[in-house]
N, C-alpha and C positions, 0 to 999 in steps of 0.2 A: 407572291409578287410576280407580276408579268415581266416578260423579258424587256419590254420597252420601259417599264417603270424602274426596273433594276438598272438599265442603261442610263436612265435619267439621273438616278441617285449617284451612280458611280461617276458619271461625267461631271455633274455639278461639283461633287467633292474633289475630283481631280483638278478641274479648272480653278476652283477656289485655292487649292494648294499651289498650283502653278502661278497664279496671279497674286498670291498673298492677300486674298480677300477672305475675311471672316464671314461666317454665315450671317451674322448680324449686319455686316456691311452690305452683303449681297441683298438682304431683305430691303435695306434702305435704297440701294441702287436700283432695284427692280420695282420698288413700290409694292411689294408683296409683304403681308404681315409676317412677323417672326413666327407666329404660331402656325400659319399656313405653310411656310417653308419648312419648319420643323416636322410637321405632319407628312409632308412629301418625302423628306429625307429619312424619316423613320419607317416609311412604307405604310403609313396609316391612311394617307390620302391616295386612294387607288385610282382615281380618275381626275387628275388636275385639269382645270379648264384650259382651253386654247389660249385665252388671254393670259393666264398665269404662265404658260409655257413660252409665249411670245415675250413676256416681260423678263423672264429668266434668261432667255436666249439673247435678248437685246443687251441686258446688263452684263452678260459674259462675252458679248461680241461674237456669237456663233449662231448658226441656224437652228431652228427647232428640230429639223431632221437629224442634225449632229447630236443634239441633246438626247434624242430618243434612240440613238444608235442606228439610225436609218441611213446615215451617210458617214463616210470616213473623212470627208472634208468639212472643216469647221466654217468654211466661207459662207457668208450670207449672200444670197443671190437677190439682187434688187431687180424688180420688174423694169422692163424697158418702157420708156415713155412712148406713147403712140406717135407715129409720124403724122404730121399735118400735111394735108394736100389734097 
């Protein structure tokens, strides 16, 4: 299991505990099937899609970088709107 996948699994499990969200509820909140989420958490899905990662991050209220262990800040950075003019 790669470092980023291990970070993903650890972070999802930790956030679910902190937020009292079951894996089943996370699947529903994120729109990801239970089987896909189970595969990720068991390390069987070695390369989850970007769409899957975004759905998980949105459901947990964190950034994808935080899920993958690439950022210590869970904040979601929203892009700025372009200025008109």
